[in-house]
C-alpha positions as CSV (number, residue, x, y, z in Angstrom):
1,M,-38.4,-12.2,-68.7
2,S,-36.0,-14.3,-66.5
3,G,-38.8,-16.9,-66.0
4,A,-39.4,-17.2,-69.7
5,L,-35.6,-17.6,-70.2
6,R,-35.5,-20.3,-67.6
7,R,-38.4,-22.1,-69.3
8,A,-36.7,-21.8,-72.7
9,E,-33.5,-23.3,-71.2
10,G,-35.5,-26.1,-69.6
11,D,-37.0,-26.9,-73.0
12,S,-33.7,-26.9,-74.8
13,P,-32.4,-30.2,-76.3
14,G,-29.5,-30.2,-73.9
15,A,-31.8,-30.0,-70.9
16,R,-34.0,-32.8,-72.2
17,L,-30.9,-34.9,-72.8
18,L,-29.8,-34.4,-69.2
19,D,-33.2,-35.3,-67.9
20,I,-33.2,-38.5,-70.0
21,L,-29.7,-39.4,-68.7
22,D,-30.7,-38.7,-65.2
23,R,-33.7,-41.0,-65.5
24,W,-31.9,-43.9,-67.2
25,V,-28.2,-43.8,-66.2
26,P,-27.8,-45.9,-63.0
27,K,-26.8,-44.1,-59.9
28,P,-23.5,-45.0,-58.1
29,A,-25.5,-47.0,-55.5
30,A,-27.0,-49.1,-58.3
31,W,-23.5,-49.9,-59.7
32,A,-22.3,-50.7,-56.2
33,F,-25.2,-53.1,-55.7
34,A,-24.5,-54.9,-59.1
35,L,-20.8,-55.1,-58.2
36,R,-21.6,-56.8,-54.8
37,I,-23.9,-59.3,-56.4
38,W,-21.3,-60.2,-59.1
39,L,-18.6,-60.6,-56.5
40,A,-20.8,-62.7,-54.3
41,M,-21.9,-64.9,-57.2
42,M,-18.3,-65.5,-58.3
43,L,-17.3,-66.2,-54.7
44,A,-20.1,-68.7,-54.3
45,L,-19.2,-70.4,-57.6
46,Y,-15.5,-70.6,-56.7
47,A,-16.3,-72.1,-53.3
48,A,-18.7,-74.6,-54.8
49,F,-16.1,-75.7,-57.3
50,W,-13.4,-75.9,-54.6
51,L,-15.8,-78.0,-52.4
52,Q,-16.6,-80.1,-55.5
53,L,-20.4,-79.8,-55.1
54,D,-22.5,-81.5,-57.7
55,S,-24.8,-78.6,-58.0
56,A,-22.4,-75.7,-58.0
57,S,-24.7,-73.6,-60.2
58,S,-27.2,-73.7,-57.3
59,A,-24.9,-71.5,-55.2
60,A,-24.8,-68.8,-57.9
61,V,-28.6,-69.0,-58.4
62,C,-28.9,-68.7,-54.6
63,V,-27.0,-65.4,-54.7
64,A,-29.1,-64.2,-57.5
65,I,-32.3,-64.9,-55.6
66,L,-30.9,-63.2,-52.5
67,A,-29.9,-60.1,-54.5
68,Q,-31.3,-57.3,-52.4
69,P,-30.1,-53.7,-52.2
70,K,-30.1,-53.7,-48.4
71,R,-28.3,-56.0,-46.0
72,G,-31.2,-56.6,-43.7
73,Q,-33.4,-57.7,-46.6
74,A,-30.8,-60.2,-47.9
75,L,-30.3,-61.6,-44.4
76,S,-34.0,-62.0,-43.7
77,K,-34.6,-63.7,-47.0
78,A,-31.4,-65.9,-46.6
79,G,-32.6,-67.3,-43.3
80,Y,-36.0,-68.4,-44.6
81,R,-34.4,-69.6,-47.8
82,F,-32.2,-72.0,-45.9
83,L,-35.0,-73.2,-43.7
84,G,-37.3,-73.7,-46.7
85,T,-34.5,-75.7,-48.5
86,V,-34.0,-78.0,-45.5
87,I,-37.7,-78.6,-45.1
88,G,-38.1,-79.2,-48.9
89,G,-35.1,-81.6,-48.9
90,I,-36.5,-83.7,-46.1
91,V,-40.0,-83.8,-47.7
92,G,-38.4,-84.7,-51.1
93,I,-36.6,-87.7,-49.6
94,L,-39.8,-88.8,-47.8
95,L,-41.9,-88.6,-50.9
96,M,-39.4,-90.5,-53.0
97,G,-39.1,-93.1,-50.3
98,L,-42.9,-93.5,-50.1
99,F,-43.9,-93.2,-53.8
100,G,-40.7,-93.7,-55.7
101,Q,-42.0,-96.9,-57.3
102,D,-45.1,-95.2,-58.7
103,R,-44.4,-92.0,-60.7
104,V,-48.1,-91.0,-60.9
105,L,-48.4,-91.1,-57.1
106,L,-45.1,-89.3,-56.8
107,L,-46.3,-86.5,-59.1
108,L,-49.7,-86.3,-57.4
109,S,-48.2,-86.2,-53.9
110,F,-45.8,-83.5,-55.0
111,A,-48.6,-81.4,-56.5
112,C,-50.5,-81.7,-53.2
113,W,-47.4,-80.6,-51.2
114,L,-46.8,-77.7,-53.6
115,G,-50.4,-76.5,-53.3
116,L,-50.2,-76.8,-49.5
117,C,-47.0,-74.7,-49.3
118,V,-48.5,-72.1,-51.6
119,F,-51.6,-72.0,-49.5
120,V,-49.6,-71.5,-46.3
121,A,-47.5,-68.8,-47.9
122,Q,-50.6,-66.8,-48.6
123,F,-51.1,-66.3,-44.9
124,L,-47.5,-65.4,-44.1
125,Q,-45.6,-62.1,-44.6
126,D,-42.7,-61.1,-46.8
127,T,-39.7,-63.5,-46.5
128,R,-41.6,-66.0,-44.4
129,A,-44.0,-66.4,-47.3
130,Y,-41.1,-66.9,-49.6
131,G,-39.6,-69.6,-47.3
132,A,-42.9,-71.5,-47.2
133,M,-43.2,-71.3,-51.0
134,L,-39.6,-72.4,-51.4
135,S,-40.1,-75.5,-49.3
136,G,-42.7,-76.5,-52.0
137,Y,-40.7,-76.3,-55.2
138,T,-37.4,-77.5,-53.5
139,V,-39.1,-80.9,-53.6
140,A,-39.2,-80.6,-57.4
141,I,-35.5,-79.8,-57.5
142,V,-34.6,-82.7,-55.1
143,A,-37.1,-85.4,-56.1
144,I,-38.8,-84.7,-59.4
145,A,-35.5,-83.8,-61.1
146,H,-34.2,-87.2,-60.1
147,I,-37.3,-89.2,-60.8
148,D,-35.3,-91.5,-63.1
149,A,-32.5,-92.0,-60.6
150,R,-34.1,-92.5,-57.2
151,Q,-30.9,-93.6,-55.5
152,T,-29.4,-90.1,-56.0
153,V,-32.2,-88.2,-54.2
154,F,-30.5,-88.2,-50.8
155,D,-27.2,-87.0,-52.3
156,A,-29.1,-84.3,-54.3
157,A,-30.8,-83.0,-51.2
158,I,-27.5,-82.8,-49.3
159,G,-25.8,-81.1,-52.3
160,R,-28.7,-78.7,-52.6
161,V,-28.5,-77.7,-48.9
162,A,-24.7,-77.3,-49.1
163,A,-25.0,-75.1,-52.2
164,I,-27.6,-72.9,-50.6
165,A,-25.4,-72.6,-47.5
166,V,-22.4,-71.6,-49.7
167,G,-24.5,-69.0,-51.5
168,I,-25.8,-67.5,-48.2
169,V,-22.3,-67.3,-46.7
170,A,-20.9,-65.7,-49.9
171,I,-23.5,-62.9,-50.2
172,T,-23.4,-62.3,-46.4
173,F,-19.6,-62.0,-46.5
174,I,-19.6,-59.6,-49.5
175,N,-22.4,-57.5,-48.1
176,D,-20.5,-57.1,-44.8
177,A,-17.1,-56.6,-46.4
178,L,-18.3,-53.9,-48.9
179,A,-20.6,-52.2,-46.4
180,S,-23.9,-52.9,-48.0
181,P,-26.5,-50.2,-47.0
182,S,-28.5,-51.1,-43.9
183,T,-32.2,-51.4,-44.1
184,W,-32.8,-49.4,-41.0
185,Q,-30.8,-46.4,-42.3
186,A,-32.9,-46.5,-45.5
187,L,-36.1,-46.8,-43.5
188,L,-35.4,-43.9,-41.2
189,P,-36.0,-41.0,-43.7
190,R,-39.1,-42.8,-45.1
191,L,-40.5,-43.2,-41.6
192,A,-39.7,-39.6,-40.8
193,G,-41.5,-38.5,-43.9
194,A,-44.6,-40.6,-43.2
195,H,-44.5,-39.3,-39.6
196,A,-44.5,-35.7,-40.8
197,E,-47.3,-36.4,-43.3
198,A,-49.4,-38.1,-40.6
199,R,-49.0,-35.0,-38.4
200,T,-50.0,-32.8,-41.3
201,F,-53.0,-35.0,-41.8
202,A,-54.0,-34.7,-38.2
203,R,-53.6,-30.9,-38.2
204,E,-55.8,-30.7,-41.3
205,S,-58.4,-32.9,-39.5
206,L,-58.4,-30.7,-36.4
207,T,-58.5,-27.4,-38.2
208,R,-60.4,-28.0,-41.4
209,G,-62.5,-31.0,-40.6
210,D,-62.4,-34.7,-41.7
211,P,-60.0,-35.0,-44.8
212,R,-62.3,-37.9,-46.0
213,P,-61.4,-41.5,-46.8
214,E,-59.6,-40.7,-50.1
215,R,-57.0,-38.6,-48.3
216,T,-56.7,-41.2,-45.6
217,A,-56.2,-44.0,-48.1
218,A,-53.3,-41.9,-49.7
219,L,-51.6,-41.7,-46.3
220,I,-52.1,-45.4,-45.6
221,R,-50.5,-46.1,-49.0
222,Q,-47.4,-44.2,-47.9
223,V,-47.2,-46.0,-44.5
224,A,-48.1,-49.6,-45.4
225,P,-45.1,-50.5,-47.7
226,M,-42.7,-49.8,-44.8
227,R,-43.9,-52.9,-43.0
228,A,-41.6,-55.2,-45.0
229,D,-38.5,-53.3,-44.2
230,A,-39.4,-53.1,-40.5
231,S,-39.5,-56.9,-40.3
232,A,-36.0,-57.1,-42.0
233,I,-34.1,-54.9,-39.5
234,A,-33.8,-57.3,-36.6
235,G,-30.7,-59.2,-37.9
236,E,-28.6,-56.2,-39.0
237,L,-27.3,-55.0,-35.6
238,D,-27.0,-56.1,-32.0
239,D,-29.8,-53.8,-31.1
240,G,-31.7,-54.6,-34.3
241,I,-34.5,-56.2,-32.4
242,H,-35.2,-52.9,-30.6
243,R,-35.0,-50.9,-33.9
244,A,-37.4,-53.3,-35.6
245,A,-39.8,-53.1,-32.7
246,G,-39.6,-49.3,-32.8
247,A,-40.3,-49.3,-36.5
248,R,-43.3,-51.5,-36.0
249,S,-44.6,-49.5,-33.1
250,A,-44.3,-46.2,-35.1
251,I,-46.1,-47.7,-38.1
252,A,-48.9,-48.9,-35.9
253,A,-49.1,-45.6,-34.2
254,L,-49.3,-43.7,-37.5
255,Y,-52.4,-45.9,-38.3
256,V,-53.9,-45.0,-35.0
257,L,-53.1,-41.4,-35.3
258,T,-54.8,-41.2,-38.6
259,A,-58.0,-42.8,-37.3
260,A,-58.0,-40.9,-34.0
261,S,-57.6,-37.5,-35.6
262,R,-60.5,-38.2,-37.9
263,A,-62.6,-39.4,-34.9
264,L,-61.6,-36.2,-32.9
265,A,-62.6,-34.0,-35.8
266,A,-66.0,-35.8,-36.0
267,A,-66.6,-35.5,-32.3
268,T,-65.6,-31.8,-32.2
269,A,-68.0,-31.0,-35.0
270,R,-71.0,-32.3,-32.9
271,I,-70.3,-29.7,-30.1
272,H,-71.5,-26.2,-31.2
273,A,-70.5,-24.4,-28.1
274,P,-67.4,-26.0,-26.7
275,G,-66.5,-25.5,-23.1
276,A,-63.2,-24.8,-21.5
277,R,-62.2,-28.5,-21.2
278,V,-63.0,-29.2,-24.8
279,R,-61.1,-26.1,-26.1
280,E,-58.1,-27.1,-24.0
281,A,-58.2,-30.7,-25.1
282,R,-58.4,-29.7,-28.7
283,A,-55.5,-27.3,-28.3
284,L,-53.3,-30.0,-26.6
285,A,-54.1,-32.5,-29.4
286,L,-53.2,-29.9,-32.0
287,A,-49.9,-29.2,-30.2
288,S,-49.0,-32.9,-30.2
289,V,-49.0,-32.9,-34.0
290,A,-47.4,-29.5,-34.6
291,E,-44.7,-29.0,-37.2
292,G,-41.1,-29.6,-36.3
293,G,-38.9,-32.6,-36.2
294,E,-37.3,-31.9,-32.8
295,T,-37.6,-34.4,-29.9
296,R,-40.9,-33.7,-28.1
297,S,-41.1,-36.6,-25.8
298,A,-41.3,-34.5,-22.6
299,A,-43.9,-32.2,-24.0
300,L,-46.0,-35.1,-25.2
301,A,-45.8,-36.8,-21.8
302,R,-46.9,-33.6,-20.1
303,D,-49.8,-33.1,-22.5
304,G,-50.8,-36.7,-22.1
305,D,-50.9,-36.3,-18.3
306,R,-53.0,-33.1,-18.6
307,L,-55.5,-34.8,-21.0
308,R,-55.9,-37.7,-18.6
309,D,-56.7,-35.2,-15.9
310,L,-59.3,-33.6,-18.2
311,V,-60.9,-36.9,-19.0
312,D,-61.0,-37.8,-15.3
313,E,-62.5,-34.4,-14.5
314,G,-65.1,-34.8,-17.2
315,M,-66.1,-38.3,-15.9
316,R,-66.5,-36.9,-12.4
317,D,-68.5,-33.9,-13.6
318,S,-72.2,-34.8,-13.5
319,G,-72.9,-32.1,-16.1
320,A,-70.5,-33.4,-18.7
321,S,-72.2,-34.6,-21.9
322,L,-71.5,-37.7,-23.9
323,N,-70.1,-35.6,-26.8
324,E,-67.7,-33.8,-24.4
325,I,-66.4,-37.1,-23.0
326,M,-65.9,-38.3,-26.6
327,V,-63.9,-35.2,-27.5
328,L,-61.7,-35.5,-24.4
329,Q,-61.0,-39.2,-25.0
330,R,-60.3,-38.8,-28.7
331,A,-57.9,-35.9,-27.9
332,L,-56.1,-38.3,-25.5
333,D,-56.0,-40.9,-28.2
334,V,-54.3,-38.5,-30.6
335,V,-51.7,-37.6,-28.1
336,N,-51.0,-41.2,-27.1
337,A,-50.6,-42.1,-30.8
338,A,-48.3,-39.2,-31.4
339,T,-46.2,-40.2,-28.3
340,L,-45.9,-43.8,-29.5
341,A,-45.0,-42.7,-33.1
342,E,-42.3,-40.3,-31.8
343,D,-40.9,-43.0,-29.4
344,G,-40.9,-45.6,-32.2
345,A,-39.1,-43.3,-34.6
346,R,-36.4,-42.6,-32.0
347,A,-36.0,-46.3,-31.2
348,L,-35.4,-46.9,-34.9
349,A,-32.8,-44.2,-34.9
350,D,-30.9,-44.9,-31.7
351,G,-31.8,-48.5,-30.9
352,H,-33.3,-48.0,-27.4
353,A,-36.0,-50.3,-26.3
354,P,-39.4,-48.8,-27.4
355,M,-42.4,-48.4,-25.2
356,R,-44.1,-51.4,-26.8
357,D,-43.6,-54.1,-29.4
358,V,-46.6,-54.8,-31.6
359,A,-47.4,-57.1,-34.5
360,L,-48.3,-55.7,-37.9
361,P,-50.6,-58.4,-39.4
362,T,-51.5,-58.4,-43.0
363,H,-54.9,-59.0,-44.7
364,R,-55.2,-62.4,-46.4
365,D,-58.3,-63.9,-48.0
366,L,-59.1,-67.6,-47.7
367,Q,-60.7,-67.6,-51.2
368,V,-57.6,-66.1,-52.8
369,A,-55.3,-68.5,-50.9
370,L,-57.4,-71.5,-52.1
371,R,-57.4,-70.3,-55.7
372,A,-53.6,-69.8,-55.6
373,A,-53.0,-73.3,-54.3
374,L,-55.4,-74.9,-56.8
375,R,-53.9,-72.8,-59.7
376,V,-50.4,-74.1,-59.0
377,M,-51.6,-77.7,-58.6
378,I,-53.6,-77.5,-61.9
379,A,-50.8,-75.9,-63.8
380,F,-48.3,-78.5,-62.6
381,G,-50.7,-81.4,-63.3
382,L,-51.4,-80.2,-66.9
383,A,-47.8,-79.5,-67.6
384,A,-46.8,-83.0,-66.3
385,A,-49.4,-84.6,-68.5
386,L,-48.3,-82.5,-71.5
387,F,-44.6,-83.4,-71.1
388,I,-45.3,-87.0,-70.4
389,L,-47.3,-87.2,-73.6
390,L,-44.6,-85.5,-75.6
391,G,-42.0,-88.0,-74.2
392,L,-39.2,-85.4,-73.9
393,P,-36.0,-86.6,-72.2
394,Q,-35.8,-83.3,-70.3
395,S,-39.4,-83.5,-68.9
396,S,-38.2,-83.5,-65.3
397,F,-36.2,-80.3,-65.9
398,A,-39.3,-78.7,-67.5
399,L,-41.5,-79.7,-64.6
400,V,-39.0,-78.1,-62.1
401,Q,-39.2,-74.8,-64.0
402,V,-43.0,-74.9,-64.1
403,A,-43.1,-75.6,-60.4
404,A,-40.6,-72.9,-59.6
405,T,-42.2,-70.1,-61.7
406,C,-45.8,-70.9,-60.6
407,S,-44.7,-70.9,-57.0
408,L,-42.8,-67.7,-57.3
409,S,-45.9,-66.0,-58.9
410,S,-48.0,-67.0,-55.9
411,V,-46.2,-64.6,-53.5
412,T,-46.2,-61.6,-55.8
413,P,-48.7,-58.8,-55.4
414,D,-49.6,-58.5,-59.1
415,L,-49.8,-61.9,-60.8
416,R,-50.3,-60.6,-64.3
417,K,-47.4,-58.2,-64.2
418,F,-45.2,-61.0,-62.9
419,A,-46.3,-63.4,-65.6
420,Q,-45.6,-60.7,-68.3
421,G,-42.2,-60.1,-66.8
422,V,-41.4,-63.9,-66.8
423,L,-42.6,-64.1,-70.4
424,I,-40.0,-61.4,-71.3
425,G,-37.3,-62.4,-68.9
426,M,-37.1,-66.1,-69.8
427,P,-36.2,-65.7,-73.5
428,L,-33.8,-62.9,-72.4
429,A,-32.1,-65.2,-69.9
430,A,-31.8,-67.9,-72.5
431,L,-30.2,-65.5,-75.0
432,C,-27.8,-64.2,-72.3
433,A,-26.8,-67.7,-71.3
434,G,-26.3,-68.8,-74.9
435,F,-24.2,-65.7,-75.7
436,V,-22.0,-66.2,-72.7
437,L,-21.5,-70.0,-73.3
438,F,-21.1,-70.1,-77.1
439,V,-19.8,-66.6,-78.0
440,M,-17.8,-65.3,-75.0
441,L,-16.5,-68.6,-73.6
442,N,-16.7,-70.5,-76.9
443,G,-15.4,-73.8,-75.5
444,N,-12.7,-72.3,-73.3
445,Q,-12.1,-73.3,-69.7
446,G,-10.9,-71.3,-66.7
447,F,-12.7,-69.6,-63.9
448,P,-11.4,-66.0,-64.5
449,L,-12.8,-66.1,-68.0
450,L,-16.1,-67.4,-66.7
451,A,-16.2,-64.5,-64.2
452,I,-15.5,-61.9,-66.8
453,A,-18.0,-63.4,-69.2
454,M,-20.8,-63.4,-66.6
455,A,-20.2,-59.8,-65.4
456,P,-22.2,-58.0,-68.1
457,V,-25.3,-60.3,-67.6
458,V,-25.1,-59.9,-63.8
459,F,-24.8,-56.2,-64.0
460,F,-27.6,-55.9,-66.5
461,G,-30.0,-58.1,-64.4
462,C,-29.2,-56.1,-61.2
463,L,-29.6,-52.7,-62.7
464,V,-32.9,-53.7,-64.5
465,S,-34.3,-55.2,-61.3
466,L,-33.8,-52.0,-59.3
467,H,-36.6,-50.3,-61.3
468,P,-40.0,-51.5,-60.0
469,P,-41.7,-51.7,-63.5
470,S,-38.9,-54.0,-64.8
471,F,-38.1,-55.8,-61.6
472,T,-39.4,-59.2,-62.8
473,I,-37.5,-59.0,-66.0
474,G,-34.2,-58.3,-64.3
475,F,-34.8,-60.9,-61.5
476,I,-35.6,-63.7,-64.0
477,T,-32.6,-62.8,-66.1
478,L,-30.4,-62.8,-63.1
479,V,-31.7,-66.1,-61.7
480,F,-32.1,-68.2,-64.9
481,T,-29.0,-67.2,-66.8
482,P,-26.7,-69.2,-64.4
483,A,-29.4,-71.9,-64.1
484,L,-29.3,-72.4,-67.9
485,M,-25.5,-72.1,-68.1
486,A,-25.1,-74.6,-65.3
487,P,-21.4,-73.8,-64.6
488,E,-19.3,-76.9,-64.1
489,N,-15.6,-77.7,-63.6
490,P,-14.8,-78.5,-66.4
491,Q,-17.5,-76.6,-68.3
492,S,-19.5,-78.7,-70.8
493,Y,-20.7,-77.2,-74.1
494,D,-23.6,-79.2,-75.6
495,P,-25.6,-77.0,-77.9
496,Q,-28.4,-79.5,-78.3
497,T,-29.0,-79.9,-74.6
498,F,-28.8,-76.2,-74.1
499,L,-31.3,-75.4,-76.8
500,M,-33.7,-77.9,-75.4
501,N,-33.4,-76.5,-71.9
502,A,-33.8,-73.0,-73.2
503,L,-36.9,-74.0,-75.1
504,L,-38.4,-75.7,-72.0
505,V,-37.9,-72.7,-69.7
506,V,-39.6,-70.5,-72.4
507,V,-42.4,-73.1,-72.5
508,A,-42.6,-72.9,-68.7
509,A,-43.0,-69.1,-69.0
510,V,-45.8,-69.5,-71.5
511,I,-47.5,-72.0,-69.2
512,L,-47.3,-69.6,-66.4
513,F,-48.7,-66.8,-68.5
514,L,-51.6,-68.9,-69.7
515,T,-52.2,-70.2,-66.2
516,I,-52.5,-66.7,-64.7
517,R,-54.8,-65.7,-67.4
518,L,-57.1,-68.7,-67.7
519,V,-56.9,-70.9,-64.5
520,L,-59.0,-69.4,-61.7
521,P,-58.3,-65.8,-62.4
522,I,-59.3,-63.2,-59.8
523,S,-60.6,-59.9,-61.0
524,A,-60.5,-56.6,-59.0
525,S,-64.2,-56.9,-58.3
526,Q,-63.7,-60.4,-56.9
527,H,-60.8,-59.2,-54.8
528,R,-63.1,-56.5,-53.3
529,A,-65.8,-59.0,-52.7
530,F,-63.5,-61.4,-50.9
531,A,-62.0,-58.6,-48.8
532,L,-65.5,-57.4,-47.9
533,D,-66.5,-60.9,-46.9
534,E,-63.5,-61.3,-44.7
535,A,-64.2,-57.9,-43.2
536,R,-67.8,-58.8,-42.5
537,R,-66.7,-62.0,-40.6
538,D,-64.1,-60.0,-38.6
539,L,-66.7,-57.4,-37.8
540,A,-69.2,-60.0,-36.6
541,E,-66.4,-61.4,-34.3
542,A,-65.5,-58.0,-33.0
543,L,-69.1,-57.2,-32.2
544,A,-69.5,-60.5,-30.4
545,G,-66.4,-59.7,-28.3
546,E,-64.0,-62.0,-30.2
547,G,-62.1,-59.4,-32.2
548,G,-58.8,-59.6,-30.3
549,D,-56.4,-56.7,-29.6
550,A,-57.6,-53.3,-30.9
551,T,-54.2,-52.1,-32.0
552,T,-53.6,-55.3,-34.0
553,R,-57.1,-54.9,-35.5
554,T,-56.3,-51.4,-36.5
555,S,-53.1,-52.4,-38.2
556,L,-54.9,-55.3,-40.0
557,N,-57.7,-53.0,-41.1
558,A,-55.1,-50.5,-42.4
559,D,-53.5,-53.2,-44.5
560,R,-56.9,-54.4,-45.8
561,L,-57.7,-50.8,-46.8
562,F,-54.3,-50.5,-48.5
563,Q,-55.1,-53.5,-50.6
564,F,-58.7,-52.6,-51.1
565,S,-57.8,-49.2,-52.5
566,A,-55.5,-50.9,-55.0
567,W,-58.4,-53.1,-56.2
568,N,-60.9,-50.3,-56.2
569,S,-62.2,-49.6,-59.7
570,G,-65.2,-48.1,-61.5
571,S,-66.4,-44.5,-61.8
572,G,-65.2,-41.9,-59.4
573,A,-68.5,-41.9,-57.4
574,V,-68.4,-45.7,-57.2
575,R,-64.8,-45.7,-56.0
576,R,-65.6,-43.1,-53.3
577,A,-68.7,-45.0,-52.1
578,S,-66.7,-48.3,-51.9
579,L,-63.9,-46.6,-50.0
580,H,-66.3,-44.9,-47.6
581,H,-68.0,-48.2,-46.8
582,A,-64.6,-50.0,-46.3
583,F,-63.5,-47.4,-43.9
584,A,-66.8,-47.6,-42.0
585,V,-66.4,-51.4,-41.6
586,A,-62.8,-50.9,-40.4
587,Q,-63.8,-48.1,-37.9
588,L,-66.7,-50.2,-36.5
589,E,-64.5,-53.3,-36.1
590,A,-61.7,-51.5,-34.3
591,T,-64.1,-49.6,-32.1
592,A,-66.0,-52.8,-31.1
593,A,-62.8,-54.6,-30.3
594,R,-61.5,-51.8,-28.2
595,A,-64.9,-51.4,-26.4
596,H,-65.1,-55.1,-25.5
597,A,-61.5,-55.0,-24.2
598,Q,-62.4,-52.3,-21.8
599,L,-65.8,-53.9,-20.9
600,R,-64.2,-57.2,-20.1
601,T,-61.9,-55.6,-17.5
602,L,-64.7,-53.5,-16.1
603,S,-67.0,-56.5,-15.7
604,E,-64.9,-57.7,-12.8
605,I,-66.2,-54.7,-10.7
606,R,-69.4,-55.9,-9.1
607,P,-71.3,-52.5,-8.9
608,L,-70.7,-52.0,-12.7
609,A,-71.5,-55.6,-13.8
610,P,-75.1,-55.1,-14.8
611,L,-74.3,-52.0,-16.8
612,I,-71.3,-53.7,-18.4
613,G,-73.5,-56.7,-19.4
614,Q,-76.0,-54.3,-21.0
615,A,-73.3,-52.6,-22.9
616,R,-71.8,-55.9,-24.3
617,T,-75.3,-57.0,-25.3
618,A,-75.9,-53.7,-27.1
619,L,-72.6,-54.2,-29.0
620,A,-73.5,-57.7,-30.0
621,S,-76.9,-56.7,-31.2
622,A,-75.5,-53.6,-33.0
623,C,-78.6,-51.6,-31.9
624,T,-77.9,-47.9,-32.0
625,A,-80.6,-47.0,-29.4
626,D,-79.2,-49.7,-27.0
627,L,-75.6,-48.5,-27.6
628,D,-76.6,-44.9,-26.8
629,R,-78.4,-45.9,-23.6
630,A,-75.5,-48.0,-22.5
631,A,-73.0,-45.2,-23.1
632,T,-75.2,-42.7,-21.2
633,A,-75.7,-45.2,-18.3
634,L,-71.9,-45.7,-18.0
635,I,-71.3,-41.9,-17.8
636,D,-73.9,-41.7,-15.0
637,A,-72.3,-44.7,-13.2
638,P,-71.3,-44.2,-9.5
639,K,-68.5,-41.7,-9.2
640,R,-66.9,-43.4,-6.2
641,E,-64.8,-45.6,-8.4
642,D,-61.1,-44.8,-8.5
643,R,-59.3,-43.0,-11.4
644,P,-58.2,-46.0,-13.4
645,V,-61.7,-47.3,-13.5
646,R,-63.0,-43.9,-14.6
647,M,-60.4,-43.8,-17.4
648,Q,-61.5,-47.2,-18.6
649,L,-65.2,-46.1,-18.4
650,A,-64.3,-43.1,-20.6
651,R,-62.7,-45.2,-23.2
652,A,-65.7,-47.7,-23.2
653,V,-68.2,-44.9,-23.4
654,T,-66.4,-43.2,-26.3
655,D,-66.3,-46.5,-28.2
656,L,-69.9,-47.4,-27.6
657,A,-71.0,-44.0,-28.8
658,T,-68.7,-44.1,-31.8
659,A,-70.1,-47.5,-32.8
660,S,-73.7,-46.2,-32.5
661,R,-72.9,-43.2,-34.8
662,V,-71.1,-45.3,-37.4
663,I,-73.9,-47.8,-37.6
664,R,-76.5,-45.1,-37.8
665,R,-74.6,-43.2,-40.5
666,H,-74.1,-46.3,-42.7
667,G,-77.2,-48.3,-41.7
668,R,-78.2,-49.3,-45.2
669,F,-74.8,-50.6,-46.0
670,F,-74.6,-52.6,-42.7
671,R,-78.0,-54.0,-43.4
672,R,-76.7,-55.4,-46.7
673,L,-73.9,-57.0,-44.6
674,S,-76.6,-58.7,-42.5
675,L,-75.4,-56.9,-39.4
676,P,-77.9,-57.5,-36.6
677,R,-80.4,-54.7,-36.1
678,S,-78.4,-52.1,-38.0
């Protein structure tokens, strides 16, 4: 009866109204964010007016672009924004000096530079990609916008850099003065949640069997987005470098924990009558991922030492089987990953130096990068031809907007959603700018009135941008409203110029929308094909011994799988098969890279050199029979070697056997990849 009553209350109009208000009414943190951005924008404008900068509006636009809820995110983006502006200003001056007498050559050289910057940005991460892209369209702001007044390019570059510096100082001061939330504090509970989820995943693997790639992909989707925040922590505190390194180490460890727990589950399933060592190793691995958030560093260190003893004991035991060695080594891998994840999480929380500092590379496709660069170049070239034929006096302004919007789209994960957001946000920004200029201000002068008039637009843009589905709309409104208003001292009110500029930014949005749809579009199936081709090349390098560091490869493969799962489409069976094959490639690549790393070190030991050579040849040929023979031979290698050598042999043996089993299980798929002798 009480349950029915609660359901009736939950379905009442009042409850539904409260739910709607809870979803749509901004939280206090959102209002505080909007207030900080408004104050920073007004401070930047006031300082630019006081310094009598020619491009005072650029300072306000800079603040709008750097509008990030967390302090570390804003600082990271600000640094690369300043660097990109300086590089773009220098290149703009050089291009104008070289090709200022010939507009066609100037436009052509700028299109090439813009394409180069977009291409480079595709291979960088987060704010570094933004900085590379910014150095491209800054040339448009400095040189193309002043194509009719070449003598003013140097002054424009200096003014642009000064305005950007003012905007950066303003937002940094406001964020510090009003205690903007720190990135590391926001990342801490997310990392703790992902850590707990990874331990749950590992427990399920060890108690119920392999959770399958679908479940693994879901965990990767929870972990991967934290990489961006991890890279933004370093500048927040004095010990920010350690906290950032701890976050990266923990994220990489969660990737490894996921893979190692699945590998341990598979190895355990092959032993039907486990002995004492196997049972103890499995119990220690299960204890390392037990529930509970308390600090377990001492217990993990103790369990790791015990597992190393078990692995060494197994390598010295002539009766130990290959499957037993694999279980012991995979259990040690699970405990090592759990130890690094726990240490990294603690380093993020307290700022101590973590046990390691690792990179978190991202997957990038050469074909996608080339198409992005060509798309921007083609869009700018066609737009330049169109505006020149139309003979509009504001053609240079329109070209700047086309270059800026096309460049911004190149570093977004979803091009079509961004283009749709720009198509909505540009007219909205034009309406907001017109309303502020000709309705609220209506010819009046005075900075206080300007600040009050801009407040509703700034608050609206900030609040809308905090919702991921409407981020682009809010961002475009926030950035292009002050750009169209072009605040000056004194403020000019020219309806004809304003209407033409508003029309041109809308035209730029339409050009972007059509460009994304029509010029070198990339479908989900093409994304998958490009990713698979990159994975095939990386796998071939790993099998040949050129795969690099195994931990780095595991992180790269996790990011590739994260992106691949987003592109995966088709029926349920097709999606599952594609995902299984993607995980097989990732597992084989990481295994081969790790095996070669061990074998390279072991090859320096003369008695083992012939066996090591056979093992490396077996890996390069991807022959399952040769891999099994090489693994068995290394187990039967002389037992007189010291403990560190035996531990390395155990890792090499485990990886050789794992590579053999992966190739055997997915032989038909690897043959389609032209893998040798698969």
